[in-house]
Each structure stands twice: as C-alpha cells, then as structure tokens.
C-alpha positions in Angstrom: 0.2 0.0 0.2 2.7 2.2 0.8 4.1 1.7 -2.7 1.0 2.9 -4.4 0.6 5.9 -2.1 4.0 6.8 -3.2 3.5 6.3 -6.7 0.3 8.4 -6.7 1.7 11.2 -4.6 5.1 11.6 -6.4 5.8 13.9 -9.1 8.3 11.8 -10.7 6.6 9.2 -12.6 7.1 8.2 -16.0 3.9 9.7 -17.3 4.8 13.5 -16.4 4.8 15.8 -19.5 8.2 17.6 -20.3 8.0 21.4 -20.9 8.9 22.5 -24.7 12.1 24.9 -24.3 11.7 28.0 -26.0 13.8 29.2 -28.9 15.5 32.5 -28.7 13.8 34.8 -31.4 16.6 36.4 -33.6 16.1 38.3 -37.0 18.9 38.6 -39.5 18.8 42.4 -40.7 21.7 41.9 -43.0 19.7 41.3 -46.2 17.2 44.1 -45.2 20.2 46.4 -44.8 21.7 45.4 -48.3 18.3 45.9 -49.9 17.7 49.4 -48.5 21.4 50.3 -49.8 20.5 48.8 -53.2 17.4 50.9 -53.2 19.1 54.0 -52.3 21.9 53.6 -54.7 19.3 53.2 -57.5 17.3 56.1 -56.7 20.4 58.2 -56.5 21.8 57.4 -59.7 18.3 57.6 -61.7 16.9 60.9 -60.0 17.0 63.9 -61.9 18.6 66.5 -60.1 16.4 69.7 -59.5 16.9 72.6 -62.1 15.8 76.0 -61.6 12.5 76.4 -63.9 11.9 79.9 -65.5 8.6 81.3 -66.2 7.6 81.1 -70.0 5.7 84.2 -71.2 3.8 84.1 -74.6 3.7 87.5 -76.1 0.5 88.1 -78.7 1.5 88.2 -82.3 1.7 91.8 -83.6 -1.3 92.4 -86.1 -0.5 92.8 -89.6 -1.4 95.8 -91.6 -4.5 93.9 -93.3 -6.1 93.1 -89.9 -5.3 96.4 -88.2 -7.4 98.4 -91.5 -10.2 95.8 -90.7 -10.5 96.7 -86.9 -10.0 100.5 -87.9 -12.7 100.3 -90.6 -15.0 98.6 -87.9 -14.3 101.6 -85.4 -14.6 104.1 -88.0 -18.2 102.4 -89.0 -19.5 102.3 -85.5 -22.4 104.5 -83.9 -23.1 104.6 -80.4 -26.4 105.3 -78.9 -27.2 106.2 -75.2 -30.6 105.8 -74.2 -31.7 108.1 -71.4 -34.7 109.7 -69.7 -37.6 111.3 -71.6 -37.4 108.9 -74.1 -34.1 111.1 -75.4 -31.1 109.6 -77.2 -27.8 110.9 -77.3 -25.2 109.2 -80.0 -21.9 109.9 -81.4 -19.8 108.2 -84.5 -16.8 106.1 -84.5 -14.3 105.8 -81.6 -14.8 107.8 -78.0 -12.1 110.7 -78.1 -11.8 112.6 -74.7 -11.8 116.0 -75.2 -12.8 115.8 -78.4 -16.0 113.7 -79.1 -19.4 115.7 -78.5 -22.8 113.8 -78.0 -25.8 114.8 -80.6 -29.4 114.7 -79.1 -32.3 113.2 -80.8 -35.5 111.0 -80.3 -37.3 108.2 -81.4 -39.3 110.4 -84.0 -36.0 111.1 -85.6 -33.8 108.1 -85.1 -35.0 105.7 -88.0 -34.1 108.5 -90.6 -30.9 109.0 -89.1 -30.0 105.1 -89.0 -31.4 104.7 -92.7 -28.8 107.8 -93.7 -25.7 106.0 -91.8 -26.7 102.6 -93.2 -27.8 103.4 -96.6 -26.0 101.0 -98.9 -27.1 98.1 -96.7 -30.5 99.4 -96.3 -30.9 99.4 -100.4 -29.6 96.1 -100.5 -32.3 95.0 -97.6 -34.9 96.5 -99.5 -34.1 95.0 -102.8 -34.2 91.6 -101.4 -37.5 92.3 -99.6 -38.8 93.3 -103.1 -37.8 90.0 -104.7 -39.0 88.2 -101.7 -42.7 89.5 -102.1 -42.3 89.3 -105.9 -41.9 85.2 -105.0 -38.6 85.6 -107.2 -36.5 83.8 -104.2 -38.1 81.9 -101.3 -37.8 82.5 -97.2 -34.8 80.5 -96.7 -32.6 82.3 -99.6 -34.1 85.8 -98.5 -32.8 85.4 -94.7 -29.5 84.0 -96.0 -29.0 86.9 -98.3 -30.1 89.3 -95.8 -27.9 88.0 -93.3 -24.7 87.9 -96.0 -25.8 91.7 -96.7 -26.0 93.1 -93.1 -22.4 91.4 -92.2 -20.4 93.1 -94.7 -17.9 95.2 -93.5 -19.2 98.5 -94.9 -22.3 97.9 -92.8 -23.1 100.1 -89.9 -22.3 98.7 -86.5 -24.3 100.0 -83.6 -23.8 99.9 -79.8 -26.9 100.6 -77.6 -26.3 101.7 -74.2 -29.4 102.6 -71.8 -28.6 104.3 -68.7 -30.0 104.3 -65.2 -32.9 106.9 -66.3 -33.9 104.9 -69.4 -37.1 102.9 -69.7 -37.1 99.0 -70.6 -39.6 100.2 -73.4 -36.9 102.2 -75.1 -34.3 99.3 -75.5 -37.2 97.2 -77.2 -38.1 100.1 -79.5 -34.4 100.6 -80.2 -34.0 96.8 -81.4 -37.1 97.3 -83.2 -35.5 100.4 -85.0 -32.2 98.0 -86.2 -34.7 95.7 -88.0 -36.5 98.6 -89.5 -33.3 100.4 -90.9 -31.6 97.0 -91.7 -29.2 97.0 -89.4 -28.0 93.5 -88.5 -24.7 94.5 -86.6 -25.5 95.8 -83.2 -24.9 95.1 -79.3 -26.8 96.1 -76.2 -24.3 96.9 -73.2 -25.4 97.8 -70.0 -22.4 99.4 -68.9 -21.0 103.0 -69.7 -17.4 104.3 -70.0 -16.7 106.7 -67.0 -15.7 109.0 -69.7 -18.5 108.6 -71.4 -21.0 109.0 -68.4 -19.4 112.3 -67.6 -20.1 113.8 -71.2 -23.9 112.3 -71.0 -24.7 113.6 -67.6 -23.3 117.2 -68.9 -25.5 116.9 -71.6 -28.5 115.7 -69.6 -28.4 118.8 -67.5 -29.1 121.0 -70.7 -32.7 119.7 -70.8 
C-alpha cells in the first residue's frame, strides 16, 4: 500500500509531461540593410537633379497691316447710342476721343431716318431683297441667308446701344425694333457706360 501511495503522490512518474524549451527569437537584418542600400543607390543614380525653372511668357502676335485696317474700319463705322430719360437719345460716331467727342441729341421720332442715312447702302440692298421675296423671286430661306450676308458686310453700320439708369425698358425694346426697320444686323446692347462717356452724357442731360 505504501508503494501505491508513493506512486500517486510522487511527481516524478514516467507519465509526467516535459515542458518544451523556448527558442530565442533572432532576425537577421543583414539582407534588409543590403536591400535598403541597393534601393538608395538606385534612386540616387536614376533621379534627375532639380533644375531652376523659368517662367515662359507668350506675347501676342502683332497684327499685320490688313488686320489693323479691319479693326480701324470697324471702329470708323460704329455708332454709339445712349438711351436716357424722357425717351431722349444721344449718340456719337466712330471711336470715343476724350476732349474731342461731342454727343448729339435726338429722339425716337427722328432716329429711324438718321439710322437709314448712316446705313444707306445696306438698307437699299435689304429693300431690294424684300422686293424680290415679295415678288416670289426667292423663297424665305434664300431671303434670310442673303439678308444676313448683306447685313454682315464690312461696310455695314455697327451700332452699340447703351441705356443709362434713367432709360425705360421700353426704350431698349423700341431701339432693337429700329435696328430691323433700318436694316441693321450688326448691333450690341451693353448695360455699362464708360466713365468718360458717362461724364459727357450727364453734362448733356443737364441741358434739358
């Protein structure tokens, strides 16, 4: 009995489990260091060194004489209209020249005749096209195409419409209608007036 008790109480039996020995963790960094230096050497040899950059300026190509003549012809064949209070209209021809340009006053009862006089050649051609269309010599498509070509010619009048703060909305609508009546196809409506033009306009408005 003593032997049995000794076997049960003892800790050195043959069925006792042995503990596994822990191995020491060690990483060999030599290949990683070699790879790092290899990559560093590669990037140093292949990288382009920084070069100071310069700002490139592109200047507009000077206009040739023909283009300058076209721009001058456009300015010399322009009419600027100012719409203001009491259905009054002020206008000047060609380019605005400070100290030289003078405004002329008129109204809607006289503006049609003046526009036709200033656009006489184009107006006559448009009238002839209207006659041919009404006589069924040309159809609507041909009439519109020929009329558009005539009104876009270089010698056709170019009108700039500038209503001021005292003008009525109806004045601008009536003036656009006057463009069609006078055979004017080249016109533009602008809601801004240059300061030098505004000074001259306000001075003229004080006279009535």
